[in-house]
C-alpha positions, 0 to 999 in steps of 0.5 A, a space after each residue: 918262304 925263304 930261298 938260298 942265295 941264287 949263286 951257290 958260292 954265296 954263303 951267309 954266316 954269323 958275324 965275328 967281332 971284326 965284322 962290325 968294323 967292316 960294317 961301319 967302314 963300308 956303310 960310311 964309304 958306300 953311302 958317302 959315294 952313292 948318296 952323299 951321306 956325311 960323317 954323321 951317318 957313319 957315326 950312327 952306324 958306329 953307334 948301332 954296331 957298338 950298341 949291338 956288341 955291348 948288348 948282344 943276346 945270341 938267343 934273340 939277336 943276330 948279325 949276318 955277313 954274306 960272303 963269296 965262298 972262293 979262295 981270296 986269290 981268285 977274287 977280282 975287284 974293279 979299280 974303284 972298289 975300296 973294299 979291303 975284304 974282297 970276300 964280304 958281299 953284304 951284311 944285316 942285323 936283327 936286334 930286339 927292340 927294347 921298347 916294344 916286346 915281341 918286336 925286332 928291328 932289322 938294321 944295317 942292310 948293306 950289299 956291295 956294288 959287285 954283289 947287287 942283282 945276285 939275290 944277296 939283299 933278298 937272302 939277308 932279309 929272308 934270313 932275318 925274317 926266318 930267324 925272327 919267326 923262329 925266335 918268337 917275334 911278332 913283328 919286324 920294324 925298320 927305318 930306312 931312307 926314301 933314296 934307298 930305292 933298291 932296298 925299299 923294293 926288297 922290303 916291299 917284296 918281302 912283305 914289309 909295309 910302309 908306315 910313315 915318312 918323316 923329313 930330317 937332316 941327320 946325315 948332312 942333308 935334308 932327307 926323308 926317313 921311312 918307317 916300315 913294318 912286317 907282321 909275322 
């Protein structure tokens, strides 16, 4: 069962075209700062968003943005926050897996540092799962990295199961990728 975001001024909305640029920029900046992921990671995110935009099927795919529903002039950010859009708190995508009928991929979960611990990530994941069920998918899969401990905890709490781990050097360092699945 899904719950609304715990803070009443947080809303989830469907993406608009300019949001995809924000998703790429924030993934690149945050994952570089927090995990040392290099430019290959940002390029991967750019490819995922480009593919989403080119192949978008509103009947079975979505991208959501979590936002703070307050007037922009009242939003304060700390000096280290480089987010050019102070209202956006996070994002997530659900896309059809072209190689596996009835399977959706959860992609690009991001929660801004100032929004962590407020239920934003959980709400985004629950929105994806709810939409996947409503659309008739039988399972949701995702690929993440073992260093993303907070995201991994959320996935596990929402019922996802770790299927396998593989080491790779895709982001300028040796890292362990993980494949997760949720049967609906």
